[in-house]
N, C-alpha and C positions, 0 to 999 in steps of 0.2 A: 752356945748360941753363935759365938764367933766362928766356930768350926763349921757349922752348917751354912753360914753366909758365905764363907770362903769356898766351900764345896759347891754351893749353888752357883757362884760366880764362875768357877772352873767348868762346871757342867754346861752353863750357858755359852761359855767361850768355845768349848768343844763342839757343841751343837751348831753354833754359828759357822764354825770352820768346816764342818762336815756336810752342811746343807748344800744341795746341788745349786750351782749358780744358773739362773735361767737367763739366757740371752734375750735381749729385746728383739721383737720381731722386725724392727726397723734397723737394727744394728748391721745386719748382713746385707741390706739392700743399698748398694752404692750406685745404682743406676741413676744417671742425671735426669733432671726434668727439663723440659723445653718450654719457654715462655713466648717464643717467636719462631717462625719458620723462615727458611731461606726463600727469597722471592723468585729465584730463577734456577733452572737445573744446573748442577755441577757437571763438569765433563765426566762422562762415565769412566774413562780411563784413570781418573784420579781416585776412584773409590775402591777400597779393598774389602770392606765388610760393612755390615749394618747390624743394628739391634733396635728393638722397640723400647720405649720408655716404660717405666713401671706403671702398673695400674693405680698406684698411689699418687701419681702426678695428676695435676689438674687438666693438662692437655696430652692427649695421645699423640705420639710423634714417632717417626723413624729417625734414628740417629745414624747417619752415614759416617764412617771413619775413613779418612783419606789416607793416601800413601804416606803423607807426612804426619800421620796420627792426629790430625785435627778432627774434632767431632762437630758435625753440622746437622742441625735439626731440620727435618723436612715434614711436610704435611702428608700423612699416609693416604689421604683421599685424592691427591694429585695423580694424574695418569703417569707422568714421568717417574714418579716415586715408585709406583707399582711395577712399572716396566723395569726399573733398575733392580728392584728386589727380585723379580723373576729372573733377570739376567744373572744376578749373583747366586741365586739358588741353582741355576743350571751349570755354573762353572765350578 
């Protein structure tokens, strides 16, 4: 009986070590969420790139990254935000 309990413990340990680890679907999503938008346009020359916040965030936002690597949240419905995005896409 002792032998079978030890064998079972070894088998369970091996099975646990061999089981594929599944990553959490949220673990790889490091996109920040925005809770407020900037109230006025940034100087266009200060912006080097942009990205959208994740669909998991409560507010859809455009995040502009400045030349000093600051991230600034903007409302994607604002005209100036859409114009900046178009300008960045063209360059």
